[in-house]
Backbone as numpy.savetxt, mean C-alpha at the origin, in Angstrom:
# Nx Ny Nz CAx CAy CAz Cx Cy Cz
15.72 -35.88 -22.61 15.72 -34.43 -22.38 15.46 -34.15 -20.91
16.20 -33.23 -20.36 16.08 -32.90 -18.94 15.15 -31.71 -18.76
14.14 -31.86 -17.93 13.21 -30.78 -17.63 13.45 -30.30 -16.21
13.52 -28.99 -16.03 13.67 -28.42 -14.71 12.30 -28.04 -14.17
11.97 -28.49 -13.01 10.66 -28.23 -12.42 10.86 -27.30 -11.23
10.22 -26.13 -11.27 10.34 -25.18 -10.17 9.40 -25.60 -9.04
9.93 -25.70 -7.85 9.12 -26.06 -6.69 8.18 -24.92 -6.34
6.91 -25.25 -6.15 5.92 -24.26 -5.74 5.81 -24.28 -4.23
6.05 -23.17 -3.57 6.02 -23.18 -2.11 4.63 -23.48 -1.56
4.61 -24.23 -0.49 3.35 -24.54 0.17 2.92 -23.36 1.04
1.69 -22.93 0.87 1.18 -21.82 1.66 0.32 -22.37 2.78
0.75 -22.16 3.99 0.03 -22.67 5.14 -0.89 -21.60 5.70
-2.08 -22.00 6.10 -3.05 -21.03 6.64 -2.49 -20.32 7.87
-1.71 -21.04 8.67 -1.19 -20.43 9.89 -0.25 -19.27 9.58
0.50 -19.38 8.46 1.38 -18.29 8.07 0.57 -17.07 7.67
-0.50 -17.31 6.88 -1.34 -16.18 6.48 -1.94 -15.47 7.67
-2.27 -16.25 8.68 -2.92 -15.65 9.85 -1.98 -14.75 10.62
-0.66 -15.02 10.51 0.29 -14.23 11.28 1.09 -13.26 10.42
0.86 -13.23 9.12 1.61 -12.34 8.24 1.30 -10.88 8.56
2.27 -10.02 8.29 2.12 -8.58 8.48 2.09 -7.93 7.10
0.99 -7.24 6.81 0.81 -6.60 5.50 0.75 -5.10 5.70
1.64 -4.36 5.03 1.70 -2.90 5.13 1.39 -2.29 3.77
0.55 -1.26 3.78 0.21 -0.55 2.54 0.44 0.93 2.79
1.51 1.46 2.23 1.86 2.85 2.47 1.25 3.81 1.46
1.15 5.07 1.86 0.63 6.09 0.96 0.44 7.41 1.68
0.12 8.44 0.90 -0.17 9.74 1.53 -1.62 9.81 2.01
-2.53 9.12 1.28 -3.96 9.13 1.63 -4.44 10.58 1.80
-4.33 11.32 0.70 -4.58 12.77 0.73 -5.62 13.18 -0.31
-6.90 12.84 -0.09 -7.46 12.12 1.05 -7.60 10.63 0.76
-7.86 9.85 1.80 -8.23 8.46 1.62 -9.59 8.42 0.93
-9.72 7.56 -0.08 -10.98 7.47 -0.82 -11.47 6.02 -0.83
-12.63 5.82 -1.41 -13.23 4.49 -1.37 -12.46 3.47 -2.20
-11.69 3.94 -3.17 -10.83 3.02 -3.91 -9.76 2.41 -3.02
-9.17 3.23 -2.15 -8.21 2.72 -1.18 -8.85 1.64 -0.31
-10.01 1.96 0.23 -10.68 1.05 1.16 -11.09 -0.25 0.46
-11.71 -0.12 -0.71 -12.15 -1.31 -1.44 -10.99 -2.21 -1.82
-9.89 -1.59 -2.27 -8.72 -2.38 -2.66 -8.10 -3.09 -1.47
-8.02 -2.40 -0.33 -7.45 -3.02 0.87 -8.32 -4.18 1.35
-9.62 -4.02 1.28 -10.53 -5.11 1.66 -10.39 -6.29 0.70
-10.25 -5.99 -0.58 -10.06 -7.05 -1.58 -8.77 -7.80 -1.32
-7.72 -7.07 -1.00 -6.43 -7.69 -0.70 -6.52 -8.59 0.53
-7.20 -8.11 1.56 -7.38 -8.90 2.78 -8.10 -10.20 2.48
-9.14 -10.12 1.67 -9.88 -11.32 1.33 -9.08 -12.30 0.51
-8.30 -11.79 -0.43 -7.50 -12.65 -1.30 -6.41 -13.38 -0.51
-5.70 -12.64 0.33 -4.60 -13.25 1.08 -5.07 -14.02 2.30
-6.29 -13.74 2.76 -6.76 -14.36 3.98 -6.06 -13.82 5.20
-5.66 -12.55 5.14 -4.93 -11.90 6.23 -5.69 -10.67 6.69
-5.80 -10.52 7.98 -6.32 -9.27 8.53 -5.67 -9.02 9.90
-5.44 -7.75 10.21 -5.79 -6.61 9.37 -4.69 -6.27 8.36
-5.09 -5.58 7.30 -4.14 -4.90 6.43 -3.82 -3.57 7.10
-2.54 -3.28 7.28 -2.14 -2.05 7.97 -1.86 -0.94 6.95
-2.66 0.10 6.98 -2.44 1.27 6.15 -1.42 2.17 6.85
-0.41 2.60 6.10 0.71 3.35 6.69 0.78 4.73 6.05
0.11 5.73 6.64 0.20 7.09 6.09 1.59 7.66 6.31
2.17 8.22 5.25 3.51 8.78 5.42 3.45 10.22 5.88
4.53 10.66 6.46 4.61 12.01 7.01 5.13 12.99 5.98
6.28 12.69 5.44 6.93 13.58 4.47 7.37 12.74 3.28
6.52 12.64 2.24 6.89 11.84 1.07 8.13 12.41 0.39
8.95 11.52 -0.16 10.23 11.92 -0.72 10.12 12.28 -2.21
9.27 11.57 -2.94 9.26 11.69 -4.40 8.01 12.38 -4.94
7.34 13.13 -4.09 6.19 13.89 -4.54 6.03 15.09 -3.63
5.20 16.04 -4.03 5.01 17.23 -3.22 4.34 16.90 -1.90
4.53 17.78 -0.93 3.93 17.55 0.38 2.41 17.48 0.27
1.78 16.62 1.08 0.32 16.50 1.05 -0.36 17.84 1.36
-1.54 18.03 0.77 -2.29 19.26 1.02 -2.83 19.29 2.46
-3.24 18.14 2.96 -3.75 18.05 4.33 -2.61 17.75 5.28
-2.72 18.25 6.50 -1.72 17.99 7.52 -1.77 16.51 7.93
-0.69 16.06 8.56 -0.59 14.65 8.93 -1.75 14.23 9.82
-2.08 15.03 10.82 -3.14 14.65 11.76 -4.50 14.66 11.08
-4.67 15.48 10.04 -5.93 15.49 9.30 -6.06 14.23 8.43
-4.96 13.83 7.81 -5.00 12.62 6.99 -5.23 11.39 7.87
-4.65 11.41 9.06 -4.87 10.31 10.00 -6.33 10.24 10.42
-6.92 11.37 10.71 -8.33 11.40 11.10 -9.22 10.89 9.97
-8.92 11.28 8.75 -9.73 10.81 7.61 -9.61 9.30 7.46
-8.41 8.77 7.66 -8.23 7.32 7.60 -9.06 6.62 8.67
-9.03 7.16 9.89 -9.82 6.57 10.98 -11.30 6.53 10.62
-11.80 7.61 10.06 -13.21 7.67 9.68 -13.53 6.70 8.55
-12.60 6.56 7.59 -12.86 5.73 6.42 -12.91 4.25 6.75
-12.13 3.81 7.74 -12.04 2.37 8.01 -12.72 1.96 9.30
-13.45 2.88 9.94 -13.98 2.60 11.27 -14.94 1.40 11.31
-15.53 1.04 10.19 -16.48 -0.07 10.18 -15.87 -1.37 9.69
-14.55 -1.41 9.50 -13.92 -2.58 8.88 -12.83 -3.16 9.79
-13.13 -4.32 10.37 -12.15 -5.00 11.22 -10.96 -5.50 10.41
-11.11 -5.59 9.09 -10.04 -6.10 8.23 -8.92 -5.09 8.03
-9.15 -3.84 8.44 -8.19 -2.77 8.19 -7.76 -2.12 9.49
-6.51 -1.67 9.52 -5.96 -0.97 10.69 -5.00 0.10 10.19
-4.54 0.94 11.10 -3.62 2.03 10.76 -2.33 1.86 11.55
-1.21 2.01 10.87 0.09 2.04 11.51 0.60 3.47 11.42
0.77 4.13 12.55 1.08 5.57 12.59 2.57 5.88 12.66
3.42 4.89 12.56 4.84 5.09 12.87 5.50 6.15 11.96
5.13 6.23 10.70 5.79 7.20 9.83 5.34 8.62 10.14
4.13 8.79 10.65 3.67 10.11 11.06 4.43 10.58 12.30
4.87 9.64 13.12 5.56 9.98 14.35 7.07 10.13 14.14
7.56 9.70 13.00 8.99 9.75 12.72 9.34 11.10 12.08
10.34 11.76 12.57 10.76 13.04 12.00 11.49 12.80 10.67
11.37 13.75 9.77 12.08 13.66 8.51 11.32 12.88 7.45
12.00 12.60 6.33 11.36 11.90 5.22 10.87 10.51 5.62
9.81 10.06 4.96 9.25 8.74 5.23 9.89 7.72 4.29
10.82 6.94 4.82 11.50 5.92 4.03 10.91 4.55 4.34
10.40 3.88 3.31 9.76 2.58 3.50 10.73 1.55 4.05
12.01 1.62 3.64 12.96 0.62 4.10 13.16 0.71 5.61
13.09 1.92 6.17 13.21 2.06 7.61 11.99 1.48 8.33
10.82 1.68 7.74 9.61 1.11 8.31 9.66 -0.40 8.30
10.07 -0.97 7.18 10.17 -2.43 7.10 11.21 -2.96 8.08
12.30 -2.26 8.23 13.33 -2.68 9.17 12.80 -2.67 10.61
12.06 -1.62 10.96 11.48 -1.54 12.30 10.48 -2.67 12.54
9.61 -2.88 11.57 8.58 -3.91 11.73 9.22 -5.29 11.81
10.24 -5.53 11.01 10.92 -6.83 11.07 11.50 -7.07 12.46
12.06 -6.06 13.06 12.59 -6.20 14.41 11.49 -6.52 15.42
10.30 -5.97 15.18 9.18 -6.18 16.10 8.59 -7.58 15.98
8.48 -8.10 14.76 7.76 -9.36 14.55 8.68 -10.57 14.53
9.99 -10.34 14.53 10.92 -11.45 14.51 11.25 -11.89 13.10
12.13 -12.88 12.96 12.66 -13.24 11.65 11.79 -14.15 10.81
10.77 -14.76 11.37 10.06 -15.83 10.67 8.70 -15.46 10.10
8.15 -14.32 10.51 6.81 -13.94 10.07 6.88 -13.27 8.69
6.04 -13.68 7.73 6.01 -13.00 6.44 5.64 -11.53 6.59
6.41 -10.67 5.95 6.18 -9.23 5.96 6.07 -8.77 4.51
4.96 -8.10 4.17 4.71 -7.69 2.79 4.46 -6.19 2.74
5.22 -5.51 1.89 5.00 -4.08 1.63 4.27 -3.96 0.30
3.10 -3.33 0.32 2.28 -3.18 -0.88 2.48 -1.79 -1.48
2.51 -1.75 -2.81 2.63 -0.47 -3.50 1.88 -0.55 -4.82
1.42 0.61 -5.29 0.76 0.68 -6.58 1.78 0.71 -7.71
1.28 0.58 -8.94 2.15 0.56 -10.09 2.94 1.86 -10.26
2.33 2.99 -9.92 3.03 4.27 -10.05 4.25 4.31 -9.15
4.11 3.80 -7.93 5.24 3.75 -7.02 6.29 2.75 -7.50
5.85 1.61 -7.98 6.78 0.59 -8.47 7.62 1.12 -9.63
7.00 1.90 -10.51 7.72 2.43 -11.67 8.87 3.34 -11.25
8.75 3.96 -10.07 9.81 4.84 -9.59 10.63 4.23 -8.47
10.58 2.91 -8.32 11.20 2.25 -7.18 12.70 2.52 -7.09
13.36 2.66 -8.21 14.82 2.85 -8.19 15.24 4.19 -7.57
14.29 5.10 -7.43 14.59 6.37 -6.78 14.35 6.32 -5.27
13.85 5.18 -4.78 13.59 5.04 -3.35 14.90 4.88 -2.58
14.89 5.34 -1.36 16.03 5.22 -0.46 16.33 3.75 -0.18
17.53 3.30 -0.52 17.98 1.93 -0.25 16.97 0.90 -0.76
16.48 1.13 -1.98 15.38 0.31 -2.49 15.73 -1.16 -2.60
16.98 -1.48 -2.90 17.35 -2.88 -3.08 17.45 -3.63 -1.75
17.36 -2.90 -0.64 17.38 -3.54 0.67 15.98 -3.94 1.15
14.95 -3.50 0.44 13.58 -3.81 0.88 13.38 -5.30 1.09
13.91 -6.10 0.16 13.69 -7.54 0.24 14.52 -8.21 1.33
15.45 -7.47 1.94 16.16 -8.01 3.09 15.23 -8.17 4.29
14.18 -7.35 4.32 13.29 -7.30 5.48 11.91 -7.90 5.21
11.50 -7.96 3.97 10.18 -8.49 3.65 10.02 -8.68 2.16
8.78 -8.83 1.75 8.43 -8.97 0.34 7.86 -7.65 -0.18
7.80 -7.54 -1.50 7.13 -6.42 -2.15 6.00 -6.97 -3.00
4.82 -6.38 -2.83 3.65 -6.76 -3.63 3.20 -5.55 -4.43
3.26 -5.67 -5.74 2.84 -4.59 -6.64 1.37 -4.78 -6.98
0.57 -3.79 -6.66 -0.88 -3.86 -6.89 -1.21 -3.15 -8.20
-1.78 -3.91 -9.12 -2.12 -3.36 -10.42 -3.62 -3.41 -10.65
-4.05 -2.69 -11.66 -5.46 -2.68 -12.04 -5.57 -3.04 -13.51
-6.76 -3.42 -13.99 -6.91 -3.78 -15.40 -6.35 -2.69 -16.32
-5.69 -3.12 -17.38 -5.11 -2.24 -18.40 -3.91 -1.45 -17.89
-3.35 -1.86 -16.76 -2.15 -1.20 -16.25 -0.95 -1.53 -17.14
-0.11 -0.54 -17.40 1.09 -0.74 -18.19 2.30 -0.90 -17.27
3.09 -1.91 -17.52 4.29 -2.13 -16.73 5.39 -1.17 -17.14
6.27 -0.79 -16.20 7.42 0.03 -16.56 8.34 -0.73 -17.50
9.18 -0.02 -18.20 10.04 -0.64 -19.21 11.53 -0.57 -18.85
11.87 -0.01 -17.71 13.27 0.13 -17.34 13.92 -1.25 -17.18
14.99 -1.52 -17.91 15.60 -2.86 -17.88 16.09 -3.27 -16.50
16.71 -2.35 -15.75 17.24 -2.71 -14.43 16.11 -3.12 -13.49
15.03 -2.35 -13.51 13.90 -2.66 -12.63 13.27 -4.00 -13.01
13.10 -4.25 -14.29 12.49 -5.50 -14.74 13.39 -6.70 -14.46
14.69 -6.49 -14.56 15.63 -7.57 -14.23 15.55 -7.91 -12.75
15.48 -6.87 -11.91 15.33 -7.08 -10.46 14.04 -7.82 -10.16
12.96 -7.39 -10.81 11.66 -8.03 -10.60 11.71 -9.50 -11.00
12.28 -9.79 -12.17 12.33 -11.16 -12.66 13.17 -12.06 -11.76
14.21 -11.48 -11.16 15.10 -12.27 -10.31 14.46 -12.70 -9.00
13.44 -11.99 -8.58 12.86 -12.24 -7.25 11.38 -12.61 -7.28
10.77 -12.66 -8.45 9.31 -12.79 -8.50 8.83 -14.21 -8.23
7.64 -14.29 -7.68 6.87 -15.53 -7.61 5.59 -15.31 -8.40
4.99 -16.39 -8.86 3.90 -16.28 -9.82 2.56 -15.91 -9.19
2.41 -16.19 -7.92 1.15 -15.88 -7.25 1.44 -15.09 -5.99
0.63 -14.06 -5.74 0.85 -13.23 -4.56 0.75 -14.05 -3.27
-0.09 -15.07 -3.27 -0.24 -15.88 -2.06 1.04 -16.61 -1.68
1.92 -16.85 -2.66 3.17 -17.54 -2.36 4.06 -16.72 -1.43
3.84 -15.41 -1.36 4.62 -14.58 -0.45 4.40 -14.97 1.00
3.27 -15.60 1.27 2.96 -15.99 2.65 3.75 -17.20 3.12
4.48 -17.83 2.19 5.19 -19.06 2.54 6.60 -18.82 3.06
7.06 -17.57 3.04 8.41 -17.26 3.52 8.41 -15.85 4.09
9.39 -15.49 4.91 9.36 -14.19 5.56 9.75 -13.02 4.66
10.62 -13.23 3.66 11.16 -12.09 2.92 11.79 -12.55 1.61
12.21 -11.56 0.80 13.07 -11.85 -0.34 12.39 -11.98 -1.69
11.07 -11.81 -1.76 10.38 -12.05 -3.02 9.50 -10.87 -3.40
9.07 -10.87 -4.66 8.19 -9.83 -5.18 7.13 -10.50 -6.06
5.93 -9.95 -6.03 4.84 -10.48 -6.85 3.94 -9.32 -7.24
3.00 -9.60 -8.12 2.00 -8.58 -8.41 0.62 -9.21 -8.32
-0.35 -8.36 -8.02 -1.73 -8.80 -7.89 -2.62 -7.79 -8.58
-3.44 -8.26 -9.50 -4.38 -7.38 -10.18 -5.66 -7.29 -9.38
-5.97 -6.07 -8.97 -7.18 -5.82 -8.19 -8.31 -5.40 -9.12
-9.51 -5.29 -8.56 -10.65 -4.82 -9.33 -10.47 -3.37 -9.76
-11.29 -2.97 -10.68 -11.19 -1.59 -11.20 -11.90 -0.63 -10.24
-11.13 0.31 -9.70 -11.69 1.34 -8.82 -11.36 2.69 -9.45
-12.29 3.23 -10.20 -12.04 4.42 -11.01 -12.12 5.69 -10.17
-11.20 5.82 -9.24 -11.17 7.01 -8.39 -9.72 7.20 -7.93
-9.31 8.44 -7.78 -7.96 8.75 -7.30 -8.03 9.95 -6.38
-7.01 10.11 -5.53 -6.96 11.26 -4.63 -6.83 12.55 -5.43
-6.07 12.51 -6.51 -5.93 13.70 -7.36 -7.29 14.13 -7.91
-8.06 13.16 -8.36 -9.40 13.43 -8.89 -10.30 14.03 -7.81
-10.25 13.45 -6.62 -11.08 13.94 -5.52 -10.72 15.38 -5.18
-9.43 15.68 -5.08 -9.01 17.05 -4.76 -9.47 18.03 -5.84
-9.39 17.62 -7.08 -9.81 18.50 -8.17 -11.32 18.75 -8.11
-12.09 17.71 -7.85 -13.53 17.88 -7.71 -13.86 18.88 -6.61
-13.20 18.73 -5.48 -13.49 19.60 -4.35 -13.09 21.05 -4.65
-11.96 21.24 -5.33 -11.54 22.60 -5.69 -12.54 23.27 -6.61
-13.21 22.46 -7.45 -14.18 22.98 -8.39 -15.57 23.12 -7.77
-15.69 22.79 -6.49 -16.98 22.90 -5.82 -17.90 21.72 -6.09
-17.37 20.64 -6.64 -18.17 19.45 -6.92 -18.15 18.51 -5.73
-19.22 17.79 -5.54 -19.34 16.88 -4.40 -19.09 15.45 -4.86
-18.00 14.80 -4.41 -17.78 13.40 -4.78 -18.91 12.52 -4.28
-19.19 11.47 -5.02 -20.24 10.55 -4.63 -19.79 9.68 -3.46
-20.74 8.99 -2.85 -20.43 8.11 -1.72 -19.60 6.91 -2.16
-19.62 6.59 -3.44 -18.78 5.50 -3.94 -17.34 5.97 -4.18
-17.13 7.27 -4.16 -15.79 7.83 -4.32 -15.17 8.24 -2.99
-15.99 8.82 -2.12 -15.50 9.35 -0.85 -16.52 9.03 0.23
-16.07 8.39 1.31 -16.99 8.04 2.39 -17.65 9.29 2.94
-18.97 9.25 3.20 -19.66 10.43 3.71 -19.01 11.03 4.95
-18.53 10.19 5.86 -17.89 10.72 7.07 -16.62 11.47 6.73
-15.89 11.01 5.73 -14.67 11.70 5.29 -15.03 13.00 4.61
-16.06 12.97 3.78 -16.51 14.19 3.10 -16.93 15.25 4.11
-17.63 14.83 5.15 -18.06 15.78 6.18 -16.87 16.36 6.92
-15.87 15.54 7.18 -14.68 16.02 7.88 -13.93 17.02 7.01
-13.79 16.72 5.72 -13.11 17.63 4.80 -13.80 18.99 4.81
-15.13 18.97 4.79 -15.86 20.25 4.82 -15.66 20.99 6.14
-15.62 20.24 7.23 -15.47 20.87 8.55 -14.10 21.51 8.73
-13.10 20.97 8.00 -11.73 21.48 8.10 -11.37 22.44 6.96
-12.32 22.67 6.05 -12.09 23.52 4.88 -10.86 23.08 4.09
-10.76 21.76 3.86 -9.63 21.20 3.14 -9.84 21.24 1.62
-8.76 21.25 0.91 -8.75 21.12 -0.55 -9.54 22.21 -1.25
-9.48 23.42 -0.72 -10.11 24.54 -1.40 -11.54 24.79 -1.02
-12.09 23.98 -0.10 -13.47 24.20 0.35 -13.48 25.37 1.34
-14.40 26.29 1.15 -14.53 27.44 2.07 -15.81 27.31 2.87
C-alpha cells in the first residue's frame, strides 16, 4: 500500500524575526481584547512588532463613530507600553475605501519577495471574505491568518471552505516558512469584550472596566465626548 506523506515546512527563527504581520480593523474603539490578542499572537509566532492597521473607510460595515485621527490616538494610547505592537497608518492616509489587497500589495513591494507577510483577520471578517475587493488575490502577496476564539463557529459557504482547504497549513507557525500563498487559523484565548459592547456601555453611561478598556483610552474618549458621552 502506498502512503503519501505531506512534507512539513521547516520554520526558521530568522524568518520569524523578519516576518511582517498586519492586523487590520476599525478599532472603534481599540479595547483590551485587541491588545491582549495581539500580544498573544506576537508571543506565539515569536514576531514583533505586530502591526495594527486602522482602516479609514471600511467597505463592508458602517463608518466608524470616531474620526480616523481619534481612532489613531486611541491606538497610540492603548499600545504605548508594549514594544511588541506598532501601528501602520497607511490606510488612514489613503483616500477612498480601505482595501486590504492594496495594503498587502504595497507592503510586499516594500519588503521584497522573500519575507513572510501575514494578514490577520477575525472569524467575522473571514466569514465575509468573498465580498472583499479582489479577495482571491490576497494570497498572491502574503498569507491569511484567521484568528478564532473558543466556541467559534466556522462559516459554511462551500466556495470559501474549498478555498481554505486548498491553501491551508495545519499550524499558524508554518506560515513563517514561506512568503505567501497559504492560510491558517489560530485559536486565541477568550477575551470577552468587543468594540460594539464598549460603545453600548458608554452610550448607557456605564464605565467599562480597566480589563475592557485601557484607562488612558477611557480618559481620551471622555475628553473627546465620543460614543455618546457628554
